[in-house]
C-alpha positions in Angstrom: 0.0 0.0 0.0 1.2 3.4 -0.8 2.5 5.5 2.1 1.5 8.8 0.5 -1.7 10.0 2.0 -3.3 13.1 0.6 -3.2 15.6 3.4 -5.2 18.7 4.2 -3.9 21.9 2.7 -4.0 25.2 4.7 -5.5 27.3 2.0 -7.5 26.0 -1.0 -6.6 27.4 -4.3 -9.4 26.7 -6.7 -10.4 28.4 -9.9 -14.0 27.3 -9.7 -16.6 27.6 -6.9 -18.3 24.6 -5.4 -21.4 23.6 -7.4 -23.7 20.8 -6.4 -23.7 18.2 -9.2 -24.5 14.7 -10.2 -21.8 12.6 -11.8 -22.6 9.6 -13.8 -20.4 6.7 -14.9 -18.4 7.5 -18.1 -20.4 6.7 -21.2 -17.3 5.2 -22.8 -17.0 2.8 -19.9 -20.7 1.9 -19.9 -20.9 1.2 -23.6 -17.7 -0.7 -23.6 -18.6 -3.0 -20.7 -22.2 -3.6 -22.0 -21.0 -4.5 -25.5 -18.2 -6.7 -24.1 -20.8 -8.6 -22.0 -23.0 -9.0 -25.1 -20.1 -10.2 -27.2 -19.2 -12.8 -24.6 -22.7 -14.1 -24.1 -24.9 -13.8 -27.2 -23.5 -16.9 -29.0 -24.0 -19.2 -26.0 -27.7 -20.0 -26.4 -27.2 -20.8 -30.1 -24.2 -22.9 -29.4 -26.2 -24.7 -26.7 -28.8 -25.6 -29.3 -26.2 -26.9 -31.8 -24.4 -29.0 -29.3 -27.5 -30.2 -27.5 -26.2 -29.0 -24.2 -27.7 -30.1 -20.9 -28.9 -26.5 -20.2 -31.8 -25.6 -22.5 -31.0 -22.6 -24.8 -34.1 -20.8 -23.4 -33.0 -21.2 -19.8 -29.5 -20.0 -20.7 -30.9 -17.0 -22.6 -33.0 -16.0 -19.6 -30.0 -16.3 -17.3 -27.9 -14.2 -19.6 -30.6 -11.5 -19.9 -30.8 -11.4 -16.1 -27.0 -11.1 -15.9 -27.2 -8.2 -18.4 -29.7 -6.4 -16.3 -27.5 -6.9 -13.2 -24.6 -5.4 -15.1 -26.6 -2.5 -16.4 -27.8 -1.8 -12.8 -24.2 -1.7 -11.6 -23.4 0.7 -14.4 -26.2 3.1 -13.3 -24.2 4.3 -10.4 -24.3 8.0 -9.8 -22.3 10.3 -7.5 -24.1 13.2 -5.9 -22.1 16.1 -4.4 -23.9 18.9 -2.6 -23.3 21.3 0.3 -23.9 18.5 2.8 -21.7 15.8 1.5 -21.0 13.1 -1.1 -23.3 10.3 -1.9 -23.2 7.2 -4.2 -26.7 6.2 -5.2 -28.5 4.0 -7.7 -31.9 4.3 -9.4 -35.0 3.3 -7.4 -35.5 0.2 -9.5 -32.2 -1.3 -8.4 -32.7 -3.4 -5.3 -30.6 -2.3 -2.3 -29.7 -5.9 -1.6 -27.9 -6.0 -5.0 -26.2 -2.5 -5.0 -26.2 -0.5 -1.9 -25.1 3.1 -2.0 -23.6 5.2 0.7 -23.4 8.8 1.9 -20.8 10.7 3.8 -21.1 14.3 5.2 -18.1 16.6 4.3 -17.5 17.3 8.0 -16.9 13.6 8.6 -14.2 13.2 5.9 -10.9 12.7 7.7 -8.6 11.8 4.8 -8.2 10.1 1.4 -6.3 6.9 1.9 -4.6 5.2 -1.2 -4.4 1.5 -1.6 -2.6 -0.5 -4.3 -4.6 -3.0 -6.4 -3.5 -6.4 -7.5 -3.0 -5.0 -11.0 -0.6 -2.3 -9.8 -3.1 0.6 -9.9 -4.1 2.8 -7.0 -7.6 3.3 -5.6 -8.6 5.8 -2.9 -10.9 5.6 0.0 -12.6 8.3 2.0 -11.6 7.7 5.6 -14.3 9.1 8.0 -13.8 10.3 11.5 -15.3 7.0 12.7 -12.5 5.2 10.8 -14.9 3.8 8.1 -13.7 3.6 4.6 -15.7 4.5 1.5 -14.4 3.8 -2.0 -13.7 7.0 -4.0 -15.7 6.7 -7.3 -13.0 6.7 -10.0 -14.9 5.8 -13.2 -17.2 8.7 -13.5 -17.3 11.3 -16.2 -15.9 14.6 -15.0 -13.6 12.9 -12.5 -11.1 15.8 -12.4 -13.9 18.3 -11.5 -15.2 15.8 -8.9 -11.9 15.6 -7.0 -11.5 19.4 -7.2 -14.9 19.7 -5.6 -13.8 17.3 -2.9 -10.7 19.4 -2.3 -12.9 22.6 -2.0 -15.2 21.0 0.6 -12.6 19.0 2.6 -9.4 20.9 2.3 -7.6 17.6 1.3 -5.0 18.0 -1.5 -6.3 15.9 -4.5 -3.6 17.1 -6.9 -2.1 13.7 -7.4 -5.4 11.7 -7.4 -5.9 10.2 -10.9 -8.5 7.9 -12.4 -7.9 4.1 -12.0 -8.0 3.5 -15.8 -7.3 5.9 -18.6 -9.8 6.4 -21.5 -7.4 4.8 -24.1 -7.6 1.5 -22.2 -11.4 1.4 -22.7 -11.1 2.6 -26.3 -8.7 -0.3 -26.9 -11.1 -2.8 -25.3 -14.0 -1.3 -27.3 -12.1 -1.9 -30.6 -11.4 -5.5 -29.6 -15.1 -5.9 -28.6 -16.2 -4.8 -32.1 -14.0 -7.5 -33.6 -15.4 -10.0 -31.2 -18.9 -9.0 -32.2 -18.1 -9.6 -35.8 -16.9 -13.1 -34.9 -20.1 -13.6 -32.9 -22.2 -12.7 -36.0 -20.5 -15.4 -38.0 -20.9 -17.9 -35.1 -24.6 -17.2 -34.7 -25.1 -17.4 -38.5 -23.3 -20.7 -38.6 -25.3 -22.1 -35.6 -28.6 -21.0 -37.2 -27.5 -22.8 -40.4 -26.7 -26.0 -38.6 -30.1 -25.9 -36.8 -32.0 -25.2 -40.1 -33.1 -21.8 -38.9 -30.8 -19.8 -41.0 
């Protein structure tokens, strides 16, 4: 774990005033992950029909649709910042048992604590005065403005806080996903031909 913990700065230098705002997950990340899920799962029911798998294609298709809804729900995360604090929330249709949000008043933010990931990246946690940790959302659109707003309200220096993944990484994954979707189209067409539905 990194030993460098963003500390409070005596005087905040910010070119923009604090403005309440709702931050959503980056559209690039949402589109890429949803398409990647589709590319990995769409051929499976058709292949199950061709190979006469133990799991019926219809049951498999229903399971994959439910999995897609679960992924979409996770990608509907939104971060709300206002005068009172920061909140991570999900739409009302997302069950709390599946994705539970959290809220933290600015007055209770003690520090931002970095932690190394298994892939060599760094994630940050809000550390509250009660020593509870809240994962800093790092995949939202407008992340730079978000951390500046955090600095304005908490006095914690966020100069060195960077997103976990850069946009080019998701662009690269998106390109690979498009190629995979092209292969999926051929796979599905071949499966339909084998089953006499093509």
